C-alpha angles and dihedrals in degrees: 000000000000115000107228118197115205108219092187134224115340101177133026132185116274135205090261109119096237096052107027096116104041148341115201150127100051130196106222135190131172119226112177109313093339132087114209112209126196108185141181111258120198127197128203090263087059094247115145128215133160120264129191138216137162127223126207100218119342100312117016115098109215102162134029131174119236094210136035114293091229108045113226122226119241097263097032105126095169120124117228109211145179105350125199128190138198137168119231113184106319096333130089117219119203119190126183142154125266113201122189098184093270111035134033126214133188106234124198132207131173133204140180096203109020088245105081123032133197115219111228096178134227126354093184130109111253092216129124123232088247090059092041093055089054091051091048090058094078091071102012094138089064093053127081117252087239091073088065094039091055091046090053090047094055094044091051099041104032102027142283092261096050116133117238110279107240115179146149092058132171140140128249107253089237134041116256112222090340096310136104113249117213118195113205140153130241103174129290101017140034116254136192128215123197124203139154097221133019088236087066091073095091132135093272091053093051095046091055089044094054093045086061101032095140088067091058101052109122100179134002136185116284106150140060094256091054096057097124105033149313131234137184117271124174120007109263119277117218116229131167088257097051141283114326106218121194112191140167124247130196130205127183100187094116129042105311129342127311121202119208137168123247135182135217138171117229131196114264096225098035112024091188086073107087112212097182145348136203103239094207128045118280087213134010130184102263103134118087092244090054094047099044125042140085089323113018126228099020134141109167117181116207109152142030140186130186122222113180110312094340128090115209115206118197121205146170113252117209089332088284111079142033113231138167142216128191132209135182104259095215092048092051093049092046090052090051096045100042102040105118090213088070094069087099089071096053 
């Protein structure tokens, strides 16, 4: 059993207008002794922007912006949500969700210095659920019924012309066989898309992709705490044993949904090959500030940084706070590798 140390709340909402309701779901990246954190900031009108702070070491906040990191134009009503960040080569890649009240898009920015960012636009498929369901039909027997149930839900509750909701997106911090690897989530599973250039993600690419969606599933529900759906959490961490993958899992067996954190180990050359799983949650909402907030019963991991032997995992708590846990990296990997229940993956 992995010993998880709760490091507590790192960031709370302030009286500043852009973050007076919640701060949560941070993108985190370590540079030297510092951790740079780009987080979702929520105001009392429920508009989301991206805030920024810097940690000295894994936990001490030494710098915090007093306004959104990306200034919004006067008539910009878009919501900026749930960023993730990786470094590939010498370039930082920030992905986050843009929500316009109807549709969501994965947006992509790059930077050389974490100060100025170039906007590269959307990475999302511009395809409606109606079109997607038609594309799913080619291999529908290989897909869970929940893919179609979620499609029906969004058409009925958001609108018949709604584009497919694609969220929880980030890149692997290293190319796989010479290609970028984009982790994303079409409910209920986690998928992975490979491409040589970002320009490749056009309508033709996505139509072919959805016709063969079973080939692109990275991780799917296997355990009791994953009964509703999975979603990407922290960008993958490379180890000698494989990619350590921290994700979020949702169950709806009790009253309402409960968000937890899980962990898996993926093959280095083919991440769709699962080497091992934790068969119980790595983290569940048990503290008061995880159980009660803007959205109750939520722990939502989105960033990680390693200091010495310890891995610090940063997460949103009840859509109101940013908190952290730490684990011994060797202990976590040993638990994954030597759990007899994982023989099914070998």
